[in-house]
LONU-688211 format. One record per atom (N, C-alpha, C, O, CB): residue in three letters; x, y, z. Coordinates in steps of 0.02 Angstrom, whole numbers, padded with zeros to 5 digits, always signed. Each point is the difference from the previous one (the first is absolute). Glycine has a CB too. Layout:
REM LONU-688211
alaXYZ
...
***
This chain:
REM LONU-688211
glu+02008+03437+00206
glu-00004-00036-00053
glu+00047-00073+00024
glu-00012-00052-00030
glu-00009+00171-00061
ala+00072-00118+00142
ala+00027-00067+00027
ala-00060-00058+00034
ala-00003-00061-00007
ala+00119+00142+00036
gly-00154-00037+00005
gly-00043-00037+00020
gly-00062-00027-00020
gly-00036-00037+00033
gly+00092+00081+00024
phe-00071-00015-00131
phe-00033-00037-00052
phe+00028-00058-00030
phe-00040-00045-00015
phe+00000+00141-00003
trp+00111-00106+00005
trp+00028-00040-00033
trp+00008-00070+00047
trp-00009-00057-00022
trp+00063+00161-00051
gly-00032-00086+00149
gly-00013-00053+00030
gly-00064-00023+00009
gly-00001-00060-00016
gly+00089+00086+00056
trp-00147-00005-00022
trp-00066-00018-00016
trp-00021-00046-00043
trp-00038-00047+00013
trp+00033+00136+00014
trp+00039-00070-00106
trp-00011-00039-00057
trp+00045-00055-00005
trp-00023-00050-00028
trp-00019+00144-00024
trp+00099-00097+00073
trp+00031-00063+00003
trp-00023-00055+00049
trp+00017-00059-00006
trp+00069+00127-00031
val-00127-00042+00089
val-00032-00043+00046
val-00068-00038-00032
val-00012-00058-00016
val+00063+00139+00112
leu-00093-00015-00099
leu-00074-00025-00036
leu+00013-00035-00078
leu-00022-00056-00009
leu-00048+00168+00074
val+00104-00082-00116
val+00009-00036-00064
val+00000-00086+00005
val-00041-00037-00027
val+00112+00149-00007
pro-00014-00131+00076
pro+00025-00061+00006
pro-00061-00042+00046
pro-00030-00051-00018
pro+00168+00099+00007
ser-00147-00010+00073
ser-00059-00034+00026
ser-00084-00022-00028
ser-00038-00046+00011
ser+00115+00104+00064
ser-00078+00016-00126
ser-00069-00023-00051
ser+00014-00039-00039
ser-00050-00033-00018
ser+00002+00120+00015
cys+00127-00111-00038
cys+00000-00053-00040
cys-00005-00059+00023
cys-00021-00048-00032
cys+00071+00108-00024
gly-00028-00063+00122
gly+00006-00081+00044
gly-00080-00018+00012
gly-00017-00058-00008
gly+00146+00081+00092
leu-00169+00018-00069
leu-00074+00000+00021
leu-00027-00022-00078
leu-00040-00047-00001
leu+00035+00155+00114
val+00017-00088-00155
val-00035-00001-00065
val+00028-00076-00014
val-00039-00044-00019
val+00035+00189-00028
val+00067-00159+00056
val+00024-00065-00029
val-00043-00065+00051
val-00033-00046-00025
val+00172+00109-00019
arg-00131-00053+00110
arg-00036-00026+00040
arg-00080+00001-00016
arg-00024-00056+00010
arg+00121+00085+00062
ser-00136+00011-00091
ser-00062-00008-00028
ser+00003-00053-00042
ser-00035-00048+00014
ser+00010+00156-00004
leu+00066-00108-00068
leu-00003-00031-00075
leu+00004-00083+00034
leu-00035-00050-00011
leu+00112+00162-00087
val-00031-00103+00133
val+00028-00089+00028
val-00060-00015+00033
val-00027-00052-00021
val+00164+00054+00052
val-00164+00024+00010
val-00059-00012+00042
val-00052-00011-00049
val-00034-00049+00015
val+00068+00119+00083
ala-00053-00040-00153
ala-00047+00011-00039
ala+00026-00064-00044
ala-00040-00046+00001
ala+00007+00186+00014
ala+00081-00150-00046
ala+00017-00063-00039
ala-00003-00071+00049
ala-00023-00052-00023
ala+00105+00134-00059
val-00058-00077+00146
val-00014-00063+00031
val-00074-00019+00005
val-00019-00057-00014
val+00123+00076+00077
ser-00149+00032-00042
ser-00068-00012+00002
ser-00024-00017-00058
ser-00031-00053+00005
ser+00021+00117+00075
tyr+00011-00046-00123
tyr-00021-00008-00059
tyr-00002-00083-00029
tyr-00045-00031-00028
tyr+00090+00161+00019
leu+00039-00152+00032
leu+00024-00069-00037
leu-00056-00051+00068
leu-00030-00052-00010
leu+00206+00087-00057
val-00173+00000+00125
val-00026-00045+00050
val-00076+00001-00018
val-00030-00053-00008
val+00123+00077+00105
ala-00115+00019-00101
ala-00065+00020-00015
ala-00034-00062-00058
ala-00046-00041+00004
ala+00086+00187+00020
arg+00006-00128-00075
arg-00003-00064-00077
arg-00001-00059+00020
arg-00045-00038-00017
arg+00112+00091-00057
arg-00007-00076+00121
arg-00009-00074+00015
arg-00049-00012+00023
arg-00034-00043-00029
arg+00122+00025+00043
his-00121+00056+00066
his-00042-00027+00029
his-00072+00006-00049
his-00049-00030+00023
his+00124+00054+00094
arg-00082+00005-00169
arg-00059+00007-00063
arg+00004-00077-00024
arg-00050-00034-00007
arg+00070+00176-00044
arg+00035-00161+00040
arg+00019-00058-00045
arg-00024-00055+00053
arg-00044-00038-00019
arg+00155+00089-00061
ile-00091-00059+00131
ile-00014-00037+00046
ile-00086-00013+00007
ile-00036-00049-00010
ile+00157+00092+00060
asp-00133+00017-00030
asp-00088-00009+00012
asp-00047-00013-00066
asp-00061-00008+00000
asp+00074+00098+00100
ala+00030-00091-00155
ala-00013-00012-00079
ala-00019-00094-00001
ala-00051-00031-00014
ala+00160+00152-00041
val-00039-00143+00077
val+00012-00064+00018
val-00036-00042+00035
val-00014-00056-00022
val+00093+00097+00010
cys-00105-00012+00089
cys-00028-00031+00057
cys-00085+00006-00027
cys-00048-00032+00021
cys+00158+00069+00084
ala-00108+00008-00150
ala-00071+00001-00031
ala-00025-00054-00044
ala-00056-00026-00004
ala+00073+00137+00009
cys+00050-00125-00045
cys-00008-00050-00047
cys-00029-00095+00026
cys-00041-00042-00019
cys+00148+00142-00040
ile-00048-00094+00117
ile-00003-00057+00039
ile-00064-00011+00031
ile-00031-00052-00007
ile+00143+00064+00022
ala-00132+00040+00021
ala-00075+00002+00022
ala-00038-00028-00040
ala-00041-00041+00021
ala+00050+00130+00028
gly-00006-00073-00123
gly-00048-00023-00051
gly+00015-00071-00002
gly-00051-00028-00020
gly+00041+00135-00050
gly+00042-00136+00078
gly+00032-00063-00029
gly+00055-00020-00055
gly+00018-00053-00026
gly-00119+00046+00062
ala+00115+00058-00039
ala+00081+00001-00050
ala+00052-00002+00037
ala+00019+00051+00029
ala-00052+00016-00112
phe+00056-00108+00087
phe+00076-00016+00020
phe+00077+00006-00029
phe+00055-00005+00026
phe-00134-00056+00012
asp+00048+00076-00119
asp+00062+00020-00051
asp+00038+00066+00004
asp+00058+00004-00018
asp-00122-00068-00055
pro+00018+00131+00103
pro+00047+00069+00001
pro+00064-00007+00058
pro-00008-00026+00055
pro-00110+00106-00088
arg+00166-00057+00015
arg+00075+00001+00049
arg-00002+00068+00021
arg-00037+00043-00023
arg+00121-00127-00042
leu-00047+00090+00107
leu+00051+00065+00002
leu+00060-00004-00025
leu+00036-00049+00001
leu-00081+00077+00086
thr+00058+00036-00115
thr+00063+00000+00001
thr+00040+00038+00029
thr-00007+00058+00018
thr-00018-00095-00091
val+00086-00014+00080
val+00057+00007+00045
val+00052+00048-00035
val+00041-00026-00037
val-00059-00095+00089
gly+00019+00178-00046
gly+00036+00048-00011
gly+00062+00030+00028
gly+00038+00039-00030
gly-00133-00038+00002
ser+00104-00033+00109
ser+00045+00032+00033
ser+00028-00044+00054
ser-00037-00048-00005
ser-00017+00150-00027
gln+00091-00115+00075
gln+00012-00056+00045
gln-00005+00059+00077
gln+00040-00008+00046
gln+00056-00103-00145
asp-00139+00157+00100
asp-00020+00033+00065
asp-00059-00036+00013
asp-00018-00052-00028
asp+00064+00169+00014
glu-00079-00078+00066
glu-00047-00038+00038
glu-00058-00008-00037
glu-00036-00049+00010
glu+00079+00085+00090
leu-00060+00013-00151
leu-00060-00035-00035
leu+00005-00037-00057
leu-00050-00019-00031
leu+00001+00098+00071
gly+00108-00093-00057
gly+00041-00048-00031
gly-00015-00060+00012
gly-00029-00034-00042
gly+00104+00099+00043
gln-00051-00091+00072
gln-00002-00049+00041
gln-00079-00014+00008
gln-00012-00060+00005
gln+00130+00091+00051
leu-00177+00015-00053
leu-00053-00005+00019
leu-00028-00035-00064
leu-00025-00056+00005
leu+00026+00153+00084
ala+00003-00066-00146
ala-00017-00015-00065
ala+00023-00094-00016
ala-00038-00037-00032
ala+00061+00195-00004
met+00043-00182+00065
met+00017-00068-00008
met-00026-00031+00043
met-00016-00057-00014
met+00102+00072-00031
thr-00098+00008+00106
thr-00054-00044+00044
thr-00068+00010-00032
thr-00029-00055-00004
thr+00091+00069+00120
phe-00093+00030-00137
phe-00064-00011-00016
phe-00018-00033-00048
phe-00056-00023-00005
phe+00047+00100+00047
asn+00069-00087-00099
asn-00004-00029-00063
asn+00008-00089+00018
asn-00021-00048-00033
asn+00078+00173-00037
tyr-00027-00124+00123
tyr+00008-00093+00026
tyr-00060-00014+00044
tyr-00022-00056+00009
tyr+00162+00048+00004
met-00164+00064+00014
met-00080-00012+00025
met-00046-00015-00033
met-00037-00042+00025
met+00053+00104+00032
val-00033-00034-00130
val-00039+00000-00050
val+00009-00049-00014
val-00049-00037-00007
val+00043+00125-00021
asp+00070-00112+00015
asp+00016-00086-00038
asp-00037-00047+00039
asp-00035-00042-00028
asp+00161+00056-00010
gln-00121-00010+00111
gln-00006-00046+00045
gln-00081-00001+00012
gln-00029-00052+00015
gln+00158+00069+00036
leu-00159+00038-00058
leu-00077+00003-00004
leu-00024-00037-00074
leu-00040-00046+00005
leu+00036+00170+00072
gly+00024-00107-00135
gly-00005-00019-00045
gly-00010-00082-00011
gly-00048-00034-00018
gly+00100+00146+00007
ser+00021-00128+00032
ser-00015-00081+00003
ser-00042-00029+00049
ser-00024-00055-00013
ser+00126+00047-00027
ala-00115+00036+00098
ala-00055-00028+00030
ala-00049+00007-00007
ala-00033-00042+00031
ala+00077+00037+00019
phe-00084+00050-00088
phe-00074+00018-00028
phe+00007-00057-00069
phe-00050-00033-00014
phe+00031+00191+00057
gln+00067-00163-00074
gln+00014-00067-00072
gln-00022-00051+00046
gln-00056-00023-00005
gln+00175+00052-00082
gln-00073-00049+00136
gln-00018-00059+00056
gln-00089-00012+00011
gln-00038-00048-00010
gln+00164+00090+00084
val-00132+00010-00055
val-00087-00017+00027
val-00051-00009-00056
val-00052-00034+00003
val+00067+00113+00099
asp+00011-00039-00161
asp-00038-00016-00075
asp-00003-00064-00012
asp-00052-00030-00015
asp+00090+00122-00037
asp+00040-00126+00061
asp+00010-00052-00037
asp-00060-00052+00045
asp-00050-00030-00020
asp+00198+00059-00028
glu-00119-00022+00114
glu-00036-00063+00040
glu-00098+00009-00011
glu-00036-00050-00010
glu+00163+00050+00124
lys-00150+00059-00110
lys-00073+00017-00021
lys+00012-00033-00079
lys-00002-00061+00010
lys-00034+00192+00074
arg+00045-00123-00135
arg-00008-00034-00051
arg+00013-00076+00009
arg-00038-00039-00030
arg+00063+00143-00024
arg+00019-00125+00088
arg+00002-00079+00009
arg-00058-00020+00040
arg-00030-00052-00012
arg+00155+00044+00010
ala-00140+00042+00043
ala-00068-00040+00041
ala-00069+00011-00034
ala-00045-00041+00008
ala+00102+00062+00108
lys-00065+00038-00156
lys-00037-00005-00039
lys-00019-00065-00057
lys-00045-00042-00005
lys+00080+00156+00045
val+00013-00102-00070
val+00019-00080-00050
val-00022-00049+00051
val-00055-00022-00014
val+00176+00051-00063
leu-00101-00049+00118
leu+00010-00058+00055
leu-00094-00012+00017
leu-00033-00051-00008
leu+00188+00097+00077
leu-00175+00016-00044
leu-00067+00018+00004
leu-00052-00033-00062
leu-00039-00047-00001
leu+00092+00159+00063
asp-00031-00063-00111
asp-00049-00015-00062
asp+00002-00078-00022
asp-00042-00027-00037
asp+00062+00153-00008
asp+00023-00152+00067
asp+00027-00100-00031
asp-00034-00032+00057
asp-00012-00060-00004
asp+00158+00059-00052
leu-00164+00037+00112
leu-00036-00064+00043
leu-00069-00016-00026
leu-00039+00039-00026
leu+00097-00006+00135
ser-00066-00105-00097
ser-00061-00016-00019
ser-00050+00007+00074
ser-00061-00002-00005
ser+00116-00083-00107
glu-00033+00090+00159
glu-00045+00020+00051
glu-00017+00094-00016
glu+00036+00044-00023
glu+00025-00160+00122
gly-00126+00117-00075
gly-00004+00075+00019
gly+00021+00035+00062
gly-00018-00021+00055
gly-00063+00003-00120
val+00127+00083+00056
val+00029+00029+00062
val-00040+00058+00018
val+00017+00048-00035
val+00096-00088+00010
ile-00158+00054+00065
ile-00014+00079+00024
ile+00037+00021+00047
ile+00018-00036+00047
ile-00121+00031-00068
gly+00124+00082+00010
gly+00038+00027+00074
gly-00050+00065+00019
gly-00014+00045-00039
gly+00163-00079+00007
ile-00168+00030+00087
ile-00040+00048+00036
ile+00039+00048+00056
ile+00045-00025+00033
ile-00139-00065-00054
asp+00079+00144+00030
asp+00009+00063+00048
asp-00038-00027+00047
asp-00032-00053+00005
asp+00046+00157-00076
thr-00002-00031+00124
thr-00038-00023+00077
thr-00065+00044-00020
thr-00032+00016+00050
thr+00144-00031+00062
ser-00133+00034-00162
ser-00069+00025-00002
ser-00041-00052-00042
ser-00057+00012-00018
ser+00094+00116+00028
gly-00007-00185-00025
gly-00054-00048-00040
gly+00006+00018-00084
gly-00042-00017-00041
gly-00053+00016+00156
asn+00157+00041-00128
asn+00001+00015-00090
asn+00029-00054-00030
asn+00043-00022+00038
asn-00025+00144-00038
ile-00022-00150-00046
ile+00049-00023-00034
ile+00037+00031-00030
ile-00019+00040-00043
ile-00032-00104+00043
ile+00119+00051+00014
ile+00055+00056-00031
ile+00059-00046-00047
ile+00039+00027-00038
ile-00050+00068+00161
val+00008-00154-00114
val+00022-00057-00051
val-00043-00060-00019
val-00029-00032+00043
val+00131+00061+00001
val-00107-00046-00124
val-00033-00057-00001
val+00032-00015-00076
val+00014+00043-00042
val-00132-00023+00132
asn+00126-00096-00098
asn+00029-00027-00067
asn-00047-00027-00027
asn-00049-00023+00030
asn+00151+00003-00002
pro-00091+00021-00096
pro-00054-00050-00062
pro-00032-00054+00026
pro-00058-00012-00017
pro+00133+00026-00073
ala-00048-00048+00128
ala-00024-00070+00008
ala-00067+00010+00048
ala-00052-00031-00008
ala+00183-00032-00004
ala-00117+00122+00074
ala-00060+00018+00040
ala-00062+00008-00039
ala-00053-00028+00015
ala+00126+00083+00060
gly-00064-00004-00143
gly-00061+00007-00031
gly-00029-00043-00039
gly-00060+00005-00016
gly+00088+00083+00025
arg+00020-00148-00034
arg-00037-00068-00037
arg-00019-00043+00052
arg-00046-00037-00018
arg+00115+00034-00087
leu-00048-00009+00176
leu-00023-00053+00030
leu-00090+00041+00021
leu-00052-00032-00008
leu+00205-00035+00060
leu-00153+00125-00031
leu-00059+00027+00024
leu-00053+00010-00063
leu-00061-00004+00007
leu+00133+00063+00094
gly-00044-00048-00152
gly-00044-00011-00068
gly-00017+00087+00003
gly-00060+00015-00005
gly-00008-00171+00008
gln+00105+00198+00003
gln-00029+00087+00007
gln+00086+00015-00012
gln+00051-00032+00015
gln-00187+00057+00101
gln+00124+00038-00151
gln+00080+00051+00001
gln-00007+00012+00070
gln-00053-00010+00030
gln+00067+00086-00152
ile+00047-00051+00154
ile+00019+00037+00075
ile+00037+00052-00032
ile+00047-00021-00034
ile-00034-00077+00129
ala-00022+00166-00094
ala+00061+00059-00024
ala-00002+00028+00081
ala-00046+00026+00031
ala+00020+00022-00189
ala+00085-00064+00176
ala+00047+00032+00070
ala+00001+00076-00014
ala+00005+00018-00059
ala+00089-00127+00080
pro-00100+00158+00032
pro-00040+00001+00050
pro-00079-00013-00010
pro-00033+00027-00044
pro+00123+00045+00080
cys-00113-00113+00007
cys-00076-00016+00023
cys-00020-00030+00057
cys+00032-00051+00013
cys-00043+00044-00111
ser-00033+00025+00137
ser-00035-00027+00063
ser+00003-00072-00004
ser-00009-00034-00051
ser-00070+00130+00064
leu+00092-00116+00046
leu+00025-00079+00005
leu-00093-00029-00014
leu-00016-00037-00047
leu+00157+00038+00166
asp-00192+00028-00064
asp-00064-00006-00014
asp-00027+00007-00051
asp-00039-00043-00020
asp+00040+00062+00097
glu+00010+00034-00111
glu-00031+00012-00077
glu+00030-00039-00058
glu-00032+00004-00052
glu+00012+00112+00087
cys+00087-00161-00036
cys+00018-00040-00058
cys-00004-00068+00005
cys+00004-00038-00047
cys+00061+00119+00022
leu-00073-00097+00084
leu-00003-00078+00004
leu-00063-00031+00052
leu-00023+00024+00052
leu+00164-00020-00073
pro-00155-00056-00010
pro-00055-00028+00033
pro+00017+00001+00077
pro+00052-00007+00031
pro-00083-00066-00135
gly-00057+00089+00129
gly-00017+00007+00087
gly+00042-00062+00036
gly+00041+00004+00046
gly-00180+00046-00062
glu+00116-00103-00015
glu+00056-00039+00044
glu+00074-00019+00009
glu+00021-00045+00036
glu-00109+00019-00046
ile+00129+00072-00035
ile+00071-00002+00000
ile+00009+00063+00038
ile+00045-00004+00042
ile-00018-00062-00154
phe-00056+00121+00108
phe-00005+00046+00052
phe-00003+00001+00065
phe+00038+00030+00037
phe-00071-00006-00109
asp-00026-00068+00093
asp-00025-00030+00064
asp+00083-00042+00030
asp+00031+00014+00051
asp-00194-00037-00102
leu+00176-00015+00013
leu+00077-00043+00006
leu+00043+00038+00027
leu+00018-00009+00058
leu-00025-00054-00152
trp+00038+00128+00041
trp+00027+00045+00026
trp+00001+00049+00059
trp+00046+00028+00029
trp-00048-00059-00120
lys-00076+00031+00099
lys-00007+00051+00067
lys+00011-00023+00057
lys+00012+00033+00051
lys-00086+00018-00097
ser+00066-00149+00036
ser+00008-00019+00052
ser+00069-00023+00040
ser-00001-00039+00048
ser-00107+00025-00093
met+00162+00041+00022
met+00063+00008+00027
met+00004+00043+00047
met-00039+00045+00013
met+00077-00074-00101
ser+00034+00006+00126
ser+00000+00025+00061
ser+00067-00007+00033
ser+00026-00054-00015
ser-00143+00031+00018
leu+00146+00054+00031
leu+00078+00010+00007
leu+00008-00068+00041
leu+00057-00019+00008
leu-00036+00165-00004
glu-00082-00189+00025
glu+00008-00049+00044
glu-00008-00059-00043
glu+00008-00058+00019
glu-00045+00122+00082
ser+00010-00038-00187
ser-00028-00075-00026
ser+00012+00052-00079
ser-00047+00025-00030
ser-00073-00119+00144
pro+00180+00101-00131
pro+00035+00026-00079
pro-00012-00021-00042
pro-00012+00039-00046
pro+00082-00021+00070
his-00076-00084-00036
his-00025-00045-00028
his-00075-00042-00004
his-00030-00023+00048
his+00143+00038-00030
arg-00134-00017-00085
arg-00061-00012-00020
arg-00006-00037-00065
arg+00025+00027-00050
arg-00052+00068+00114
glu-00011-00166-00071
glu-00012-00020-00053
glu-00071-00043+00013
glu-00024-00027+00050
glu+00157+00036-00089
asp-00154-00002-00032
asp-00055-00023-00022
asp-00013-00020-00085
asp+00035+00019-00048
asp-00064+00051+00156
thr-00025-00111-00110
thr+00012-00029-00090
thr-00091+00030+00011
thr-00038-00010+00048
thr+00158-00146-00090
phe-00133+00193-00023
phe-00050+00029-00015
phe-00022-00041-00078
phe+00043-00017-00041
phe-00004+00139+00122
met-00097-00131-00087
met-00039-00021-00060
met-00021+00066-00046
met-00039+00046+00014
met-00009-00154+00058
leu+00085+00098-00131
leu-00042+00066-00060
leu-00034-00031-00046
leu+00009-00060-00006
leu+00075+00144+00001
pro-00123-00056-00030
pro-00033-00015-00068
pro+00032-00038-00026
pro+00060+00010+00005
pro-00102+00076-00024
gly+00021-00147-00022
gly+00016-00047-00043
gly+00030-00055+00025
gly+00028-00044-00033
gly-00024+00123-00036
glu-00012-00075+00141
glu+00038-00070+00050
glu+00069-00001+00009
glu+00038-00048+00006
glu-00117-00026-00046
arg+00092+00153+00039
arg+00081+00031+00006
arg-00001-00013+00077
arg-00048+00012+00036
arg+00068+00099-00138
ala+00051-00144+00124
ala+00007+00034+00072
ala+00077+00027+00012
ala+00053-00021-00022
ala-00149-00064+00072
leu+00081+00130-00013
leu+00045+00047+00007
leu+00032-00013+00082
leu-00039-00021+00043
leu-00031+00108-00141
ser+00140-00073+00114
ser+00019-00017+00066
ser+00051+00073+00000
ser+00043+00019-00039
ser-00055-00180+00050
val-00019+00192+00055
val+00009+00068+00006
val+00061-00018+00051
val-00009-00058+00020
val-00121+00125-00045
his+00180-00043+00049
his+00040+00011+00048
his+00027+00067+00031
his+00053+00030-00010
his-00038-00127-00040
ser-00062+00111+00087
ser+00027+00072+00041
ser+00059+00026+00044
ser-00014-00017+00057
ser-00085+00003-00062
ser+00160+00049+00007
ser+00041+00007+00030
ser+00007+00068+00020
ser+00005+00039-00047
ser+00029-00133+00001
phe-00033+00122+00114
phe+00033+00049+00030
phe+00077+00022-00017
phe+00042-00043+00015
phe-00124+00005+00065
leu+00096+00075-00097
leu+00081+00010-00019
leu+00015+00051+00057
leu+00032-00022+00048
leu-00027+00007-00194
ser-00023+00073+00148
ser+00033+00055+00043
ser-00056+00063+00019
ser-00043+00011-00043
ser+00168-00040-00021
asp-00124+00054+00102
asp-00039+00062+00003
asp+00049+00061+00022
asp-00015+00047+00037
asp-00097-00117-00006
gln+00193+00058-00073
gln+00037+00041-00014
gln+00025+00028-00060
gln+00048+00039-00007
gln-00040-00081+00091
ala-00053+00014-00131
ala+00015+00021-00070
ala-00051-00003-00033
ala-00051-00027+00023
ala+00148-00004-00024
glu-00094+00062-00068
glu-00051+00028-00029
glu-00049-00081-00033
glu-00061+00003-00003
glu+00145+00141-00026
leu-00045-00210+00007
leu-00027-00052-00019
leu-00015-00030+00067
leu+00056-00012+00021
leu+00000+00004-00134
thr-00104-00012+00164
thr-00004-00037+00053
thr-00044-00057-00003
thr-00005-00036+00050
thr+00035+00130+00000
ser-00057-00104-00093
ser-00015-00064-00015
ser-00001-00033-00060
ser+00016+00038-00047
ser-00062-00014+00127
leu+00030-00091-00100
leu+00008-00027-00062
leu-00062-00067-00004
leu-00014-00040+00045
leu+00161+00083-00050
leu-00172-00037-00059
leu-00050-00054-00017
leu+00029-00053-00053
leu+00027+00012-00054
leu-00123+00076+00077
val+00088-00127-00004
val+00043-00063-00058
val-00065-00036-00020
val-00032-00024+00046
val+00165-00010+00017
leu-00155+00027-00124
leu-00043-00033-00033
leu+00031-00049-00037
leu+00054+00004-00029
leu-00121+00081+00031
arg+00015-00147+00003
arg+00042-00060-00041
arg-00089-00045-00027
arg-00055-00008+00027
arg+00218-00012+00076
asp-00139+00007-00154
asp-00060-00040-00026
asp+00006-00065+00018
asp+00054-00024-00018
asp-00069+00090-00074
val-00024-00107+00126
val+00002-00062+00040
val-00057-00062-00033
val-00009-00055+00024
val+00045+00142+00094
ser-00068-00062-00174
ser-00057-00018-00015
ser+00004-00087-00025
ser-00047-00038+00004
ser+00018+00180-00033
gln+00076-00154+00012
gln+00027-00071-00017
gln+00012-00043+00052
gln-00014-00060-00003
gln+00063+00104-00082
glu-00014-00005+00153
glu-00015-00033+00060
glu-00062-00015+00044
glu-00001-00041+00046
glu+00094+00083-00058
val-00143-00005-00008
val-00051+00017+00032
val-00044-00063-00027
val-00036-00034+00036
val+00058+00173-00022
lys-00013-00148-00086
lys-00026-00040-00043
lys+00023-00085+00036
lys-00029-00051+00020
lys+00039+00161-00137
met+00052-00088+00111
met+00015-00078+00024
met-00027-00005+00069
met-00044-00043+00004
met+00157+00025-00072
glu-00102+00046+00118
glu-00043-00009+00065
glu-00073-00038+00004
glu-00020-00043+00039
glu+00080+00150-00020
lys-00094-00072-00075
lys-00079+00001-00009
lys-00001-00080-00022
lys-00037-00041+00028
lys+00002+00186-00074
ser+00076-00161-00003
ser-00011-00082-00033
ser+00018-00040+00054
ser+00000-00060-00011
ser+00033+00075-00114
arg-00019+00002+00173
arg+00039-00065+00050
arg-00052-00037+00039
arg+00017-00046+00038
arg+00093+00113-00014
***
């Protein structure tokens, strides 16, 4: 009987210690997993373009520090994206207000940017994206096609129906970006008429 009680005093406290340790490990695992799921959810929101969700900073441990750093990073990203959006809006307003037509072209010869003035000057609607050779008169396409690295700028004047004259300036920008070249269109009908009348 003394041997039984000796083992009992060893097994019961050891078993209780194991149970308590297991419960502590399970609780910590649950808390860490819950925080991890929250981080995943906030990351998914940010990937979708929403910069409002924040992580709750509930402690000053490593995960709490991570949450504070993460929230700071989200604030900086949101601010940077807002600046880019603001710049795009300003550029669009400026582009739309120009009296000159502006057409942006990618490396494949597709129009990817066009302002309303370009459509007015050409007398047709141009909806980006579209192929340059399908959307513009052949002479303008040929002018654009004649550009090269050695000759990155081309300019010519074309006569359009109704005795309208259109000056087209074609410029190569870069082959390292999506927008690789620009066409700038300007109505020079008055200048051509004055030249002819001399």
